[in-house]
ZAVO-183597 format. One record per residue (C-alpha): x, y, z. Coordinates in pm, 1 decimal, padded with zeros to 6 digits. Example, Ala and Ser with C-alpha at 12.3 -4.5 7.8 and 13.67 -1.06 7.14 Angstrom:
BEGIN
+----------+----------+----------+
!     east !    north !       up !
+----------+----------+----------+
!  01230.0 ! -00450.0 !  00780.0 !
!  01367.0 ! -00106.0 !  00714.0 !
+----------+----------+----------+
END
This chain:
BEGIN
+----------+----------+----------+
!     east !    north !       up !
+----------+----------+----------+
! -02065.7 !  01585.1 !  00435.3 !
! -01794.9 !  01680.4 !  00182.3 !
! -01936.1 !  01751.9 ! -00161.7 !
! -01792.5 !  01516.9 ! -00423.0 !
! -01856.1 !  01554.1 ! -00797.8 !
! -02060.3 !  01267.2 ! -00939.9 !
! -01925.5 !  01288.2 ! -01295.7 !
! -01564.0 !  01324.3 ! -01395.8 !
! -01495.6 !  01566.1 ! -01683.3 !
! -01386.5 !  01417.6 ! -02014.6 !
! -01050.2 !  01533.3 ! -02147.5 !
! -00843.1 !  01480.2 ! -02459.7 !
! -00562.3 !  01717.4 ! -02369.8 !
! -00387.5 !  01885.3 ! -02080.1 !
! -00632.2 !  02027.5 ! -01831.2 !
! -00557.3 !  02368.2 ! -01682.2 !
! -00407.1 !  02385.9 ! -01335.5 !
! -00639.4 !  02208.2 ! -01096.0 !
! -00739.8 !  02473.0 ! -00843.7 !
! -00962.9 !  02238.4 ! -00644.0 !
! -00907.1 !  01905.4 ! -00470.6 !
! -00982.1 !  01606.2 ! -00690.0 !
! -01175.9 !  01444.8 ! -00403.9 !
! -01355.7 !  01711.2 ! -00201.2 !
! -01327.5 !  02014.0 ! -00435.0 !
! -01188.2 !  02239.6 ! -00164.6 !
! -00948.5 !  02505.0 ! -00301.1 !
! -00584.5 !  02391.3 ! -00326.9 !
! -00368.2 !  02652.6 ! -00157.8 !
! -00080.9 !  02470.3 !  00014.8 !
!  00223.9 !  02353.7 ! -00186.1 !
!  00423.8 !  02045.7 ! -00085.4 !
!  00705.9 !  02053.8 ! -00343.4 !
!  00768.3 !  02203.5 ! -00688.8 !
!  00991.5 !  01983.8 ! -00909.2 !
!  00982.6 !  02194.7 ! -01226.1 !
!  00865.3 !  02065.3 ! -01565.9 !
!  00903.0 !  01706.6 ! -01691.3 !
!  00795.3 !  01476.6 ! -01975.7 !
!  00582.5 !  01170.5 ! -01882.9 !
!  00833.9 !  00949.0 ! -01706.0 !
!  00756.9 !  00612.7 ! -01871.0 !
!  00756.7 !  00738.3 ! -02230.1 !
!  01075.4 !  00604.1 ! -02383.9 !
!  01257.7 !  00801.1 ! -02652.7 !
!  01369.8 !  00604.0 ! -02955.8 !
!  01669.3 !  00679.2 ! -03179.2 !
!  01452.5 !  00822.3 ! -03456.6 !
!  01283.5 !  01060.1 ! -03209.4 !
!  01599.9 !  01213.7 ! -03064.4 !
!  01559.1 !  01535.9 ! -03260.8 !
!  01185.0 !  01561.0 ! -03194.4 !
!  01057.0 !  01787.7 ! -02916.3 !
!  00910.6 !  01638.8 ! -02599.1 !
!  00597.9 !  01767.2 ! -02431.9 !
!  00674.7 !  01889.3 ! -02080.9 !
!  00427.5 !  01931.1 ! -01796.6 !
!  00458.0 !  02105.0 ! -01458.7 !
!  00524.7 !  01869.2 ! -01168.4 !
!  00404.7 !  02026.3 ! -00845.4 !
!  00239.6 !  01855.6 ! -00547.1 !
! -00017.3 !  02029.3 ! -00327.0 !
! -00196.6 !  01921.8 ! -00008.9 !
! -00568.2 !  01980.7 !  00045.0 !
! -00628.1 !  02166.8 !  00370.3 !
! -00975.2 !  02010.8 !  00399.9 !
! -00927.1 !  01636.1 !  00335.8 !
! -00541.8 !  01610.5 !  00350.5 !
! -00513.0 !  01451.9 !  00004.7 !
! -00173.5 !  01528.1 ! -00152.2 !
! -00203.9 !  01562.0 ! -00528.8 !
! -00054.9 !  01712.0 ! -00844.2 !
! -00209.3 !  02040.8 ! -00945.1 !
! -00168.1 !  01974.3 ! -01318.5 !
! -00309.9 !  01658.4 ! -01474.4 !
! -00154.5 !  01486.4 ! -01771.9 !
! -00433.0 !  01294.5 ! -01952.9 !
! -00406.5 !  00918.4 ! -01894.4 !
! -00391.9 !  00860.6 ! -02270.3 !
! -00058.1 !  01045.4 ! -02280.7 !
!  00089.2 !  00812.7 ! -02016.8 !
! -00061.3 !  00467.1 ! -02071.7 !
!  00000.4 !  00462.0 ! -02445.3 !
!  00179.6 !  00220.8 ! -02677.9 !
!  00503.3 !  00379.5 ! -02553.4 !
!  00428.1 !  00270.9 ! -02195.3 !
!  00709.9 !  00031.2 ! -02116.4 !
!  00666.2 ! -00075.5 ! -01755.6 !
!  00644.2 ! -00455.0 ! -01724.1 !
!  00610.7 ! -00577.3 ! -01363.5 !
!  00760.8 ! -00919.4 ! -01429.3 !
!  01114.6 ! -00785.9 ! -01477.5 !
!  01151.5 ! -00742.7 ! -01100.3 !
!  01224.6 ! -01070.6 ! -00926.4 !
!  01141.5 ! -00930.1 ! -00583.7 !
!  00807.9 ! -00794.7 ! -00706.9 !
!  00710.4 ! -01135.3 ! -00845.0 !
!  00790.2 ! -01289.8 ! -00506.7 !
!  00577.7 ! -01021.2 ! -00340.6 !
!  00286.1 ! -01106.1 ! -00569.7 !
!  00312.0 ! -01479.7 ! -00511.3 !
!  00315.4 ! -01431.1 ! -00133.0 !
!  00012.2 ! -01204.5 ! -00159.3 !
! -00189.4 ! -01463.2 ! -00350.9 !
! -00100.8 ! -01736.0 ! -00103.5 !
! -00194.8 ! -01520.1 !  00195.0 !
! -00524.1 ! -01395.2 !  00050.3 !
! -00639.4 ! -01740.3 ! -00062.6 !
! -00589.6 ! -01867.9 !  00289.9 !
! -00727.8 ! -01563.3 !  00474.9 !
! -01046.7 ! -01528.2 !  00269.8 !
! -01105.6 ! -01895.7 !  00176.4 !
! -01087.7 ! -01840.4 ! -00200.4 !
! -01154.5 ! -02139.3 ! -00426.8 !
! -01278.3 ! -02238.4 ! -00772.3 !
! -01614.3 ! -02072.1 ! -00699.7 !
! -01450.5 ! -01736.0 ! -00625.3 !
! -01355.8 ! -01456.2 ! -00862.8 !
! -01036.0 ! -01254.9 ! -00819.8 !
! -00991.7 ! -00933.5 ! -01015.8 !
! -00697.5 ! -00700.9 ! -01040.7 !
! -00712.2 ! -00341.4 ! -01156.5 !
! -00404.5 ! -00240.2 ! -01356.0 !
! -00306.6 ! -00605.3 ! -01382.5 !
! -00010.0 ! -00518.0 ! -01605.2 !
!  00151.5 ! -00826.0 ! -01763.6 !
! -00026.7 ! -01078.3 ! -01541.5 !
!  00255.2 ! -01075.7 ! -01283.8 !
!  00006.8 ! -01139.8 ! -00996.0 !
! -00297.8 ! -01306.6 ! -01147.6 !
! -00081.8 ! -01580.3 ! -01300.1 !
! -00050.0 ! -01722.2 ! -00946.5 !
! -00428.7 ! -01710.7 ! -00904.1 !
! -00478.1 ! -01896.7 ! -01232.2 !
! -00224.9 ! -02162.2 ! -01127.1 !
! -00442.3 ! -02234.1 ! -00821.6 !
! -00747.1 ! -02296.3 ! -01039.1 !
! -00926.5 ! -01982.3 ! -00918.9 !
! -01106.9 ! -01770.5 ! -01182.0 !
! -00927.7 ! -01440.9 ! -01247.7 !
! -00985.2 ! -01130.1 ! -01455.8 !
! -00737.6 ! -00850.9 ! -01519.5 !
! -00828.0 ! -00490.7 ! -01603.3 !
! -00538.5 ! -00321.6 ! -01785.5 !
! -00552.3 ! -00015.8 ! -02015.3 !
! -00216.2 ! -00062.0 ! -02189.1 !
! -00236.5 ! -00291.0 ! -02492.1 !
!  00129.9 ! -00396.5 ! -02486.2 !
!  00130.7 ! -00528.1 ! -02130.9 !
! -00222.7 ! -00670.6 ! -02159.3 !
! -00101.6 ! -00885.0 ! -02447.6 !
!  00181.3 ! -01015.2 ! -02230.5 !
! -00073.0 ! -01110.2 ! -01961.8 !
! -00280.6 ! -01313.1 ! -02205.2 !
!  00030.0 ! -01508.4 ! -02300.7 !
!  00043.8 ! -01616.1 ! -01934.2 !
! -00315.5 ! -01739.4 ! -01954.2 !
! -00463.7 ! -01442.3 ! -01768.4 !
! -00798.1 ! -01322.4 ! -01906.3 !
! -00754.1 ! -00945.5 ! -01946.9 !
! -00981.1 ! -00659.3 ! -02054.4 !
! -00817.4 ! -00346.4 ! -02200.0 !
! -01005.3 ! -00083.5 ! -02001.8 !
! -00954.1 !  00218.0 ! -01778.7 !
! -01124.3 !  00139.9 ! -01449.5 !
! -01393.6 !  00361.8 ! -01299.6 !
! -01758.5 !  00367.1 ! -01198.6 !
! -01886.3 !  00303.3 ! -01552.5 !
! -01645.4 !  00016.0 ! -01618.3 !
! -01742.0 ! -00141.0 ! -01285.2 !
! -02111.6 ! -00105.7 ! -01358.4 !
! -02069.3 ! -00269.3 ! -01700.3 !
! -01876.0 ! -00563.0 ! -01554.6 !
! -02127.9 ! -00604.4 ! -01272.2 !
! -02409.3 ! -00615.4 ! -01528.7 !
! -02229.7 ! -00917.1 ! -01680.7 !
! -02235.0 ! -01086.3 ! -01341.0 !
! -01866.5 ! -01011.4 ! -01285.6 !
! -01855.1 ! -00898.2 ! -00925.2 !
! -01557.0 ! -01023.5 ! -00730.5 !
! -01476.3 ! -01185.9 ! -00397.2 !
! -01130.4 ! -01029.0 ! -00393.4 !
! -01019.6 ! -00718.2 ! -00576.3 !
! -00650.1 ! -00633.7 ! -00591.9 !
! -00524.7 ! -00290.6 ! -00691.8 !
! -00148.4 ! -00256.4 ! -00655.3 !
!  00012.0 !  00080.0 ! -00721.3 !
! -00280.5 !  00208.4 ! -00925.5 !
! -00492.2 !  00419.0 ! -00687.0 !
! -00237.6 !  00697.2 ! -00725.8 !
! -00248.5 !  00658.8 ! -01104.5 !
! -00601.7 !  00781.2 ! -01167.4 !
! -00693.5 !  01148.4 ! -01211.0 !
! -01055.2 !  01041.4 ! -01149.0 !
! -01017.1 !  00927.8 ! -00790.1 !
! -01383.6 !  00944.2 ! -00694.1 !
! -01493.4 !  00746.6 ! -00997.9 !
! -01227.1 !  00485.6 ! -00924.0 !
! -01328.8 !  00432.5 ! -00560.7 !
! -01697.2 !  00423.5 ! -00645.7 !
! -01607.2 !  00161.4 ! -00905.9 !
! -01451.0 ! -00049.2 ! -00631.3 !
! -01778.0 ! -00031.2 ! -00437.4 !
! -01976.5 ! -00142.4 ! -00742.8 !
! -01748.7 ! -00430.8 ! -00841.1 !
! -01730.9 ! -00594.7 ! -00497.3 !
! -01974.7 ! -00864.9 ! -00396.7 !
! -02166.4 ! -00780.8 ! -00074.1 !
! -01907.6 ! -00974.8 !  00128.4 !
! -01617.2 ! -00901.1 ! -00104.2 !
! -01285.0 ! -00751.4 !  00001.7 !
! -01061.1 ! -00505.7 ! -00180.5 !
! -00690.4 ! -00473.4 ! -00109.9 !
! -00514.0 ! -00163.9 ! -00237.5 !
! -00139.9 ! -00101.4 ! -00223.9 !
!  00024.7 !  00237.0 ! -00266.7 !
!  00338.9 !  00417.2 ! -00150.1 !
!  00284.2 !  00556.7 !  00198.1 !
!  00298.0 !  00935.6 !  00222.1 !
!  00450.5 !  00909.8 !  00569.4 !
!  00749.0 !  00722.9 !  00424.1 !
!  00767.5 !  00948.5 !  00117.3 !
!  00798.7 !  01262.3 !  00327.6 !
!  00984.4 !  01114.9 !  00624.3 !
!  01250.6 !  00949.6 !  00406.9 !
!  01276.9 !  01219.9 !  00138.9 !
!  01143.2 !  00997.9 ! -00141.3 !
!  01053.7 !  01291.7 ! -00365.3 !
!  01146.8 !  01101.9 ! -00681.5 !
!  00832.3 !  00889.6 ! -00641.2 !
!  00642.5 !  01203.0 ! -00742.2 !
!  00573.8 !  01197.1 ! -01114.9 !
!  00286.5 !  01255.4 ! -01355.7 !
!  00181.7 !  00892.1 ! -01349.1 !
!  00104.3 !  00942.5 ! -00977.3 !
! -00178.2 !  01195.5 ! -00954.2 !
! -00230.5 !  01147.2 ! -00576.1 !
! -00018.2 !  01057.9 ! -00268.9 !
! -00193.5 !  00897.6 !  00025.5 !
! -00173.3 !  00898.7 !  00400.0 !
! -00406.2 !  00661.2 !  00582.7 !
! -00583.8 !  00967.8 !  00718.2 !
! -00669.1 !  01087.9 !  00369.4 !
! -00748.2 !  00755.8 !  00201.1 !
! -00984.7 !  00654.6 !  00482.0 !
! -01190.6 !  00969.7 !  00418.9 !
! -01211.9 !  00901.1 !  00046.3 !
! -01327.0 !  00540.6 !  00090.0 !
! -01572.4 !  00628.5 !  00368.3 !
! -01747.2 !  00874.0 !  00137.9 !
! -01839.2 !  00581.7 ! -00088.4 !
! -01956.7 !  00350.3 !  00188.1 !
! -01633.0 !  00152.2 !  00215.0 !
! -01470.2 !  00081.7 !  00550.3 !
! -01096.0 !  00028.9 !  00589.7 !
! -01083.2 ! -00260.9 !  00833.7 !
! -00712.5 ! -00346.7 !  00826.0 !
! -00378.1 ! -00213.1 !  00706.3 !
! -00034.9 ! -00364.1 !  00654.2 !
!  00291.8 ! -00175.4 !  00620.7 !
!  00503.8 ! -00317.8 !  00339.6 !
!  00867.9 ! -00265.0 !  00237.3 !
!  00786.6 ! -00244.3 ! -00135.5 !
!  00852.8 !  00077.2 ! -00330.0 !
!  01038.3 !  00231.1 ! -00039.1 !
!  00750.3 !  00174.9 !  00203.4 !
!  00389.4 !  00108.2 !  00106.5 !
!  00053.4 !  00046.4 !  00267.7 !
! -00184.4 ! -00235.7 !  00187.2 !
! -00531.3 ! -00133.9 !  00296.7 !
! -00823.0 ! -00376.8 !  00326.4 !
! -01166.5 ! -00239.0 !  00239.2 !
! -01519.1 ! -00379.4 !  00267.8 !
! -01873.5 ! -00257.3 !  00233.2 !
! -01993.5 ! -00067.6 !  00541.2 !
! -02271.7 ! -00322.9 !  00585.5 !
! -02030.6 ! -00620.5 !  00602.7 !
! -01956.9 ! -00582.1 !  00973.3 !
! -01828.5 ! -00938.8 !  01014.2 !
! -01480.2 ! -00800.9 !  00945.6 !
! -01406.6 ! -00566.6 !  01240.3 !
! -01168.5 ! -00271.9 !  01222.9 !
! -00828.7 ! -00373.0 !  01362.2 !
! -00608.9 ! -00184.1 !  01606.1 !
! -00353.5 ! -00136.4 !  01326.1 !
! -00585.0 !  00119.3 !  01161.4 !
! -00611.9 !  00328.7 !  01479.2 !
! -00241.0 !  00298.7 !  01561.7 !
! -00119.8 !  00410.1 !  01218.8 !
! -00351.0 !  00711.4 !  01207.4 !
! -00215.0 !  00817.0 !  01546.0 !
!  00142.8 !  00790.7 !  01413.9 !
!  00056.9 !  01001.3 !  01109.0 !
! -00092.3 !  01272.2 !  01329.0 !
!  00210.7 !  01261.6 !  01556.5 !
!  00439.3 !  01319.1 !  01254.7 !
!  00227.4 !  01613.1 !  01143.3 !
!  00047.6 !  01485.1 !  00833.8 !
! -00266.2 !  01661.9 !  00956.3 !
! -00079.6 !  01995.6 !  00980.1 !
! -00075.8 !  02196.8 !  00656.5 !
!  00063.7 !  02514.3 !  00813.3 !
!  00385.9 !  02682.3 !  00701.3 !
!  00570.2 !  02528.7 !  00997.4 !
!  00441.6 !  02173.0 !  00947.3 !
!  00584.9 !  01854.5 !  00798.2 !
!  00501.6 !  01945.8 !  00438.4 !
!  00698.1 !  02272.6 !  00441.0 !
!  01008.4 !  02106.2 !  00588.4 !
!  00997.4 !  01837.5 !  00317.6 !
!  01043.4 !  02090.9 !  00036.8 !
!  01369.3 !  02214.8 !  00188.2 !
!  01509.7 !  01862.2 !  00221.6 !
!  01436.4 !  01797.8 ! -00146.6 !
!  01646.1 !  02094.6 ! -00251.7 !
!  01934.6 !  01979.6 ! -00032.5 !
!  01929.3 !  01630.1 ! -00187.2 !
!  01949.6 !  01775.2 ! -00538.2 !
!  02252.7 !  01983.8 ! -00446.3 !
!  02424.1 !  01687.2 ! -00279.7 !
!  02379.8 !  01456.2 ! -00580.5 !
!  02499.6 !  01719.5 ! -00826.1 !
!  02802.2 !  01791.7 ! -00610.4 !
!  02899.2 !  01422.6 ! -00609.0 !
!  02854.2 !  01381.7 ! -00986.6 !
!  03047.1 !  01696.6 ! -01075.9 !
!  03335.5 !  01607.1 ! -00844.4 !
!  03347.2 !  01247.7 ! -00975.3 !
!  03360.3 !  01364.4 ! -01336.6 !
!  03622.0 !  01628.4 ! -01263.9 !
!  03833.2 !  01353.6 ! -01102.9 !
!  03812.0 !  01152.2 ! -01425.9 !
!  03572.1 !  00892.5 ! -01283.6 !
!  03294.0 !  00732.6 ! -01490.0 !
!  02940.2 !  00726.7 ! -01349.6 !
!  02660.2 !  00517.5 ! -01505.7 !
!  02311.2 !  00430.1 ! -01391.5 !
!  02130.2 !  00108.4 ! -01314.0 !
!  01760.7 !  00100.3 ! -01399.0 !
!  01522.6 !  00316.1 ! -01597.8 !
!  01231.8 !  00358.3 ! -01354.2 !
!  00986.3 !  00646.4 ! -01343.4 !
!  01137.8 !  00765.0 ! -01015.2 !
!  01479.1 !  00780.6 ! -01179.7 !
!  01350.9 !  01017.2 ! -01444.2 !
!  01205.7 !  01250.3 ! -01182.3 !
!  01538.6 !  01254.2 ! -00999.5 !
!  01748.7 !  01310.4 ! -01314.0 !
!  01527.2 !  01574.5 ! -01471.1 !
!  01468.6 !  01769.6 ! -01149.1 !
!  01844.2 !  01771.6 ! -01089.9 !
!  01930.8 !  01862.9 ! -01450.3 !
!  02142.7 !  01551.2 ! -01500.9 !
!  02226.4 !  01433.7 ! -01853.9 !
!  02481.3 !  01209.6 ! -02031.3 !
!  02760.0 !  01451.9 ! -01939.6 !
!  02728.9 !  01341.1 ! -01576.4 !
!  02574.8 !  00991.9 ! -01609.9 !
!  02708.8 !  00833.2 ! -01928.0 !
!  02434.3 !  00573.7 ! -01967.3 !
!  02199.4 !  00351.6 ! -01770.2 !
!  02100.2 ! -00014.6 ! -01800.7 !
!  01775.0 ! -00201.5 ! -01752.8 !
!  01665.8 ! -00565.9 ! -01759.6 !
!  01350.7 ! -00472.4 ! -01951.9 !
!  01426.6 ! -00536.4 ! -02322.4 !
!  01153.3 ! -00289.3 ! -02420.4 !
!  01369.0 ! -00010.2 ! -02275.4 !
!  01706.4 ! -00125.1 ! -02406.0 !
!  01825.2 !  00069.5 ! -02708.4 !
!  01614.9 !  00372.0 ! -02612.9 !
!  01680.8 !  00696.4 ! -02426.7 !
!  01538.7 !  00829.7 ! -02102.0 !
!  01275.5 !  01101.8 ! -02145.6 !
!  01403.3 !  01450.7 ! -02076.3 !
!  01764.4 !  01365.9 ! -01992.4 !
!  01816.0 !  01160.5 ! -02312.4 !
!  02053.8 !  00926.6 ! -02128.1 !
!  02093.4 !  00605.8 ! -02337.7 !
!  01966.5 !  00272.6 ! -02200.5 !
!  02151.5 ! -00056.0 ! -02253.5 !
!  02131.3 ! -00414.8 ! -02130.5 !
!  02291.7 ! -00476.2 ! -01786.8 !
!  02597.6 ! -00646.6 ! -01935.3 !
!  02710.1 ! -00306.0 ! -02065.4 !
!  02838.3 ! -00233.3 ! -01714.3 !
!  03066.7 ! -00538.5 ! -01721.4 !
!  03193.8 ! -00437.4 ! -02065.2 !
!  03281.0 ! -00076.8 ! -01972.1 !
!  03374.3 ! -00121.7 ! -01602.3 !
!  03261.8 !  00217.9 ! -01467.1 !
!  03383.3 !  00357.0 ! -01135.6 !
!  03033.8 !  00421.5 ! -00997.7 !
!  02689.2 !  00272.4 ! -01059.8 !
!  02405.1 !  00503.6 ! -00957.7 !
!  02107.2 !  00289.0 ! -00851.8 !
!  01798.0 !  00471.8 ! -00976.1 !
!  01538.0 !  00220.5 ! -00842.8 !
!  01688.0 !  00258.5 ! -00494.1 !
!  01398.0 !  00060.5 ! -00344.8 !
!  01552.5 ! -00245.1 ! -00516.8 !
!  01909.0 ! -00166.1 ! -00413.5 !
!  01971.2 ! -00495.7 ! -00233.8 !
!  01845.9 ! -00699.5 ! -00530.0 !
!  02054.5 ! -00493.0 ! -00773.4 !
!  02371.5 ! -00502.5 ! -00564.0 !
!  02343.5 ! -00882.6 ! -00547.4 !
!  02293.9 ! -00907.8 ! -00924.5 !
!  02587.5 ! -00676.4 ! -00998.1 !
!  02816.9 ! -00765.1 ! -00706.8 !
!  03103.7 ! -00838.9 ! -00948.1 !
!  03160.8 ! -00466.7 ! -01012.0 !
!  03374.5 ! -00474.6 ! -00700.2 !
!  03625.7 ! -00691.4 ! -00890.8 !
!  03747.1 ! -00381.2 ! -01076.0 !
!  03691.8 ! -00141.7 ! -00785.3 !
!  03345.5 ! -00027.6 ! -00890.4 !
!  03114.0 !  00112.8 ! -00624.8 !
!  02740.4 !  00164.8 ! -00595.3 !
!  02577.2 !  00501.2 ! -00530.6 !
!  02231.4 !  00529.5 ! -00371.3 !
!  02071.4 !  00876.4 ! -00419.0 !
!  01776.9 !  00859.7 ! -00174.3 !
!  01725.1 !  00969.2 !  00102.5 !
!  02064.5 !  01130.7 !  00045.3 !
!  02363.2 !  01054.7 ! -00176.2 !
!  02556.4 !  00759.5 ! -00033.2 !
!  02851.3 !  00566.8 ! -00182.0 !
!  02830.8 !  00199.4 ! -00089.0 !
!  03169.9 !  00031.4 ! -00065.5 !
+----------+----------+----------+
END
């Protein structure tokens, strides 16, 4: 049995380099990729802060040779990320709202949820998902640490507690009689530095026959499709099915099904239950996907394995993007960005790109408009800025939403504008 710490250490500042795996405590020896130093990617910079220094943190991913968990080796405290400056609101993505509505419809039908059920979501953000639960007359409770987005959720009628989720939070809610039939956790498992506490909390908050669904970017897609920009401080861990199954099994939770999703460049939705709830058998999809991960080499941490090859592809992508931007600018062409996502900041800061190469970017989120990107200090405007200035190229930073964005901005072709997609490699879309 792998030894797992029972109590997570408290922290108010940057912890020293994590020399041991956050799940099994084995020594971390094998690097995956080193992206340099970066500020927290969702912390916007306002006009009055332009002359103020930014705190930078190392951004390096390692893989545990014992349990295969890929993780950052330096932890930024959650309070430095999910602060009042945190400006990610899920509801500004039309495709993500559609994803959430489909999820609610599917889960209500599959697990027979009704007015006597309780649905919870961890990191419920601005109520983007639970609003569809509430509309069906099913009790819902959101757990969201950021005050700004929690307030937006309440405006949608979603009961929300401003809490960081973990074993203690789960125990306190359970003591109030708030155990759930369905627990949703979308793109949050990677966001906790206290992984063991988080997963134990899931065990405590589920009713005996409850089900948890957890979505996260799939490590197989991240490495196989060169999605290195999805590595940032907000994501402490990066999961294969092989690794996440081990973590959940340690806390008595069985992964009985998995779905592969297109969201965020390729994600997994895992379905977990208590070990004792054997009425939900393990599907063939679990066994098949683990076999594919092994075939790709995600269980091989040697210097000739999949992880080592990934680091070299990352360097090549950086050089390719810089080459395109320098040549475009030298030819007198204007390049601007679309979007201000966390992944975009990793890409820009790792590549050393500033306003000299990308004049500005735009974003539909009004909380980001009129600010500057962290690190690069590229200004952010409303999308109509592109139509006003008619640039030659629009670099799509949230490349996972490229189809949605190209539909929204299709009129750039009227003046000869073209889109540029940076991942998996720099591509100009005519």
